[in-house]
C-alpha positions as CSV (number, residue, x, y, z in Angstrom):
1,M,16.2,12.9,11.5
2,P,14.7,10.7,8.7
3,T,13.9,12.4,5.5
4,G,10.3,11.3,5.6
5,L,9.8,12.8,9.0
6,V,11.3,16.1,8.0
7,A,8.9,16.3,5.0
8,A,6.0,15.6,7.3
9,L,6.9,18.3,9.7
10,L,7.3,20.8,6.9
11,A,3.9,19.9,5.6
12,V,2.4,20.5,9.1
13,L,4.2,23.9,9.2
14,V,2.7,24.9,5.8
15,V,-0.8,24.0,7.1
16,V,-0.3,26.1,10.2
17,V,0.9,29.1,8.2
18,V,-2.0,28.8,5.8
19,R,-4.5,28.6,8.7
20,T,-3.1,31.4,10.8
21,G,-1.7,33.6,8.1
22,S,-2.3,37.4,7.9
23,D,-5.1,37.2,5.4
24,D,-7.3,34.7,7.2
25,W,-9.9,37.5,7.9
26,R,-9.2,39.6,4.8
27,T,-12.0,41.1,2.8
28,R,-11.8,42.6,-0.6
29,C,-15.0,44.6,-0.1
30,T,-14.6,48.4,-0.3
31,E,-18.3,49.3,-0.2
32,F,-21.2,47.5,1.5
33,T,-24.8,47.6,0.4
34,P,-27.1,48.6,3.2
35,A,-29.5,46.3,5.0
36,S,-33.0,46.1,3.5
37,G,-36.3,44.9,4.8
38,E,-37.2,43.5,8.2
39,V,-35.2,40.6,9.6
40,P,-37.1,38.3,12.0
41,A,-33.9,37.6,13.9
42,V,-33.9,41.2,15.1
43,Q,-37.2,40.7,17.0
44,K,-35.9,37.4,18.5
45,A,-32.7,39.1,19.7
46,R,-34.6,42.0,21.2
47,Q,-37.0,39.6,23.0
48,A,-34.1,37.7,24.4
49,L,-32.9,40.9,26.1
50,L,-36.3,42.3,27.1
51,S,-37.3,39.1,28.8
52,A,-34.4,39.5,31.2
53,G,-35.7,42.9,32.5
54,H,-33.5,45.7,33.8
55,D,-34.4,48.1,30.9
56,P,-31.9,46.8,28.3
57,L,-30.9,49.0,25.3
58,L,-29.8,47.2,22.2
59,S,-28.0,48.2,19.0
60,M,-26.4,45.7,16.6
61,E,-25.1,45.2,13.1
62,I,-23.9,42.3,11.0
63,V,-21.8,42.8,7.9
64,D,-21.0,40.0,5.4
65,L,-17.4,40.3,4.5
66,K,-17.7,38.0,1.5
67,T,-20.8,39.4,-0.2
68,C,-20.1,43.0,0.8
69,A,-23.6,43.5,2.3
70,T,-24.9,44.7,5.6
71,T,-27.2,41.8,6.4
72,L,-28.7,43.2,9.6
73,S,-28.8,46.6,11.3
74,W,-30.8,47.6,14.3
75,K,-30.3,51.1,15.7
76,G,-27.0,50.9,14.0
77,D,-26.3,54.6,14.5
78,L,-27.1,54.7,18.2
79,A,-24.0,55.6,20.2
80,Q,-23.5,53.5,23.3
81,P,-20.6,53.1,25.8
82,T,-17.9,50.8,24.5
83,A,-16.3,49.5,27.7
84,S,-13.3,47.5,26.5
85,V,-14.3,47.5,22.8
86,V,-12.5,50.9,22.7
87,K,-9.3,48.9,23.1
88,L,-9.6,48.3,19.3
89,L,-9.1,52.0,18.7
90,I,-6.2,52.1,21.2
91,A,-4.5,49.2,19.5
92,L,-5.0,50.6,16.0
93,D,-3.8,54.1,17.0
94,L,-0.6,52.5,18.6
95,L,0.1,50.6,15.4
96,H,-0.5,53.6,13.2
97,R,2.0,55.6,15.3
98,T,4.6,52.8,15.3
99,S,6.9,52.3,12.3
100,A,7.8,48.8,13.3
101,N,6.1,46.4,15.7
102,S,8.6,45.8,18.5
103,D,8.2,43.0,20.9
104,E,6.9,45.5,23.5
105,V,4.2,46.7,21.1
106,E,3.2,43.2,20.2
107,N,3.1,42.1,23.8
108,D,1.0,45.2,24.8
109,V,-1.5,44.7,21.9
110,T,-1.8,41.0,22.7
111,A,-2.4,41.5,26.4
112,M,-4.9,44.2,25.8
113,L,-7.0,42.3,23.2
114,T,-6.6,38.7,24.4
115,R,-7.0,39.0,28.2
116,S,-8.5,42.5,28.0
117,D,-5.8,43.9,30.3
118,D,-7.1,47.2,31.7
119,G,-3.7,48.2,33.1
120,V,-2.1,48.0,29.6
121,A,-5.0,49.9,28.1
122,S,-4.7,52.7,30.7
123,R,-1.0,53.1,30.1
124,L,-1.4,53.2,26.3
125,W,-4.3,55.6,26.6
126,Q,-2.2,58.0,28.6
127,Q,0.8,57.6,26.4
128,G,-1.2,58.2,23.3
129,G,-2.8,61.4,24.5
130,G,-6.1,60.0,25.9
131,S,-9.0,61.4,24.0
132,E,-6.7,62.4,21.1
133,I,-6.6,58.6,20.3
134,V,-10.3,58.7,19.6
135,A,-10.1,61.9,17.6
136,R,-7.3,60.5,15.4
137,Q,-9.2,57.2,14.8
138,V,-12.5,59.0,14.0
139,K,-10.6,61.0,11.3
140,A,-8.6,58.0,10.0
141,L,-11.5,55.6,9.8
142,G,-14.4,58.0,9.0
143,L,-16.3,57.1,12.2
144,R,-19.5,59.1,12.4
145,H,-20.9,58.5,15.9
146,T,-17.8,57.9,18.0
147,R,-17.0,60.4,20.8
148,P,-14.3,60.4,23.5
149,P,-15.4,60.0,27.2
150,A,-16.6,63.1,29.1
151,V,-14.1,62.4,31.8
152,P,-10.8,62.1,29.9
153,G,-9.3,59.2,31.9
154,Q,-12.4,57.0,31.7
155,W,-11.6,55.4,28.3
156,G,-14.4,52.8,28.7
157,S,-17.0,55.6,28.5
158,T,-16.0,56.3,24.9
159,T,-19.2,56.0,22.9
160,M,-19.5,54.3,19.5
161,S,-22.4,53.1,17.3
162,A,-22.7,49.6,16.0
163,S,-22.2,50.9,12.5
164,D,-18.9,52.6,13.6
165,V,-17.7,49.3,15.2
166,S,-18.5,47.6,11.8
167,L,-16.3,50.2,10.1
168,V,-13.5,49.3,12.5
169,Y,-13.8,45.7,11.6
170,R,-14.1,46.5,7.9
171,H,-10.8,48.4,8.2
172,I,-9.1,45.6,10.1
173,A,-10.3,43.0,7.5
174,G,-9.9,45.2,4.4
175,T,-7.2,47.9,4.5
176,L,-5.1,47.3,7.6
177,D,-1.5,46.3,6.9
178,P,-1.4,42.4,6.8
179,E,1.2,42.2,9.6
180,D,-1.0,44.4,11.8
181,R,-4.1,42.5,10.8
182,A,-2.4,39.2,11.8
183,L,-1.3,40.6,15.2
184,L,-4.8,41.9,16.1
185,T,-6.9,39.0,14.9
186,S,-4.5,36.4,16.3
187,A,-4.8,38.1,19.7
188,M,-8.6,38.3,19.5
189,A,-8.9,34.7,18.4
190,E,-7.0,33.6,21.5
191,A,-9.2,35.3,24.0
192,P,-9.5,32.9,26.9
193,R,-12.7,32.3,28.9
194,V,-11.3,34.2,31.9
195,A,-10.2,37.7,31.3
196,A,-7.5,39.5,33.3
197,D,-10.0,40.8,35.8
198,G,-11.6,37.4,36.3
199,V,-14.7,38.0,34.2
200,D,-15.9,35.1,32.0
201,Q,-15.6,36.8,28.6
202,H,-17.1,34.0,26.5
203,F,-20.6,35.5,26.5
204,G,-22.3,36.7,23.3
205,I,-20.5,35.5,20.2
206,P,-18.5,32.5,21.7
207,G,-21.4,31.2,23.7
208,G,-24.2,32.0,21.2
209,L,-22.5,30.6,18.1
210,P,-21.1,27.2,19.0
211,G,-19.0,25.7,16.1
212,A,-18.1,29.2,14.8
213,T,-14.5,30.4,14.4
214,W,-14.1,33.8,15.9
215,A,-11.8,36.7,16.8
216,I,-13.5,38.8,19.4
217,K,-13.3,41.9,21.5
218,Q,-15.8,42.0,24.3
219,G,-16.7,44.8,26.7
220,W,-18.1,45.0,30.2
221,G,-18.4,47.5,33.0
222,S,-20.3,50.6,33.9
223,S,-20.7,54.1,32.4
224,G,-22.7,56.8,34.2
225,E,-25.9,55.2,35.5
226,R,-25.8,52.2,33.1
227,R,-24.1,48.8,33.1
228,V,-22.5,47.9,29.8
229,L,-22.1,44.5,28.1
230,N,-20.9,44.3,24.5
231,S,-20.0,41.4,22.2
232,T,-18.1,42.2,18.9
233,G,-15.9,40.4,16.6
234,L,-15.1,38.6,13.3
235,V,-17.0,35.4,12.8
236,E,-16.6,32.5,10.4
237,L,-19.8,30.5,10.2
238,G,-20.2,29.3,6.6
239,G,-19.6,32.9,5.6
240,T,-17.3,35.6,7.1
241,Y,-19.0,38.3,9.2
242,A,-18.3,41.3,11.4
243,V,-20.7,41.1,14.2
244,T,-21.5,43.9,16.7
245,V,-24.0,43.7,19.5
246,L,-23.9,46.6,22.0
247,T,-26.1,46.6,25.1
248,S,-26.5,48.7,28.2
249,W,-28.7,48.0,31.3
250,R,-30.0,49.6,34.5
251,K,-27.5,49.5,37.3
252,D,-29.5,46.8,39.1
253,A,-28.7,44.2,36.4
254,D,-26.2,41.6,37.5
255,L,-23.5,40.3,35.2
256,A,-24.8,36.7,35.0
257,T,-28.3,37.9,33.9
258,M,-26.8,40.2,31.3
259,S,-24.4,37.6,29.9
260,A,-27.1,35.0,29.6
261,A,-29.5,37.3,27.8
262,L,-26.8,38.7,25.4
263,T,-25.8,35.1,24.6
264,R,-29.4,34.2,23.8
265,A,-29.6,37.3,21.6
266,V,-26.6,36.4,19.6
267,E,-27.9,32.9,19.3
268,A,-31.0,34.3,17.6
269,L,-28.8,36.1,15.1
270,R,-27.3,32.8,13.8
271,T,-30.1,32.5,11.2
272,V,-28.7,35.5,9.2
273,M,-25.3,33.9,9.0
274,R,-25.1,31.2,6.4
């Protein structure tokens, strides 16, 4: 191979490593100043949901990972069902209990976070002791409003607040081992439009923030008498943010209506991200 071509290929490889390296989403923030004052985007986001009907309940928080500030918080301490967002806790717990990331561990984490594979999540939930996973992560991360499901096997009914989900993302971006951070965020950045169960998971953050770079973990399903739709993730849009939008609806709400409304709500939040 000609010397010039080798050099060019090496240059490309360097660019790829820089772009996808373990510290892409790293924050050096250890403390975050709280949100202050009323943010007009909150009312716009609320109206986007309320106009869809079906008794939506909204909680959300946006944290700026560069300025170390909470830029927006609405009912941030209200615990809501997580649906598949709890897979972040399952993944973190697995990595905390694993001394080295085997191919099996990496494949499981990737399947669970990229395609939101419920079968993998259920197996890891059982292997990790079910609700004990939540208890361990509550202690490890200092979560304040996170509770395991009332029915032990129904991991999607784990409840978390938006502020607790922010803490999870702050941990991933700030204190998690770089290798583990790269594994999680790479999987989340590759989330395809169609999840393992056939649901279009590009509602909320991907649909509402065109042009943004993201690493997402979405959630959808039912818990008790409510339908659940959540959009969470790390977002690069001028600045770098952890974005959490949690919603639940009456059982008569259909997925298309919920997805469209949640996407409009996230679109309204764009103004608080530089």
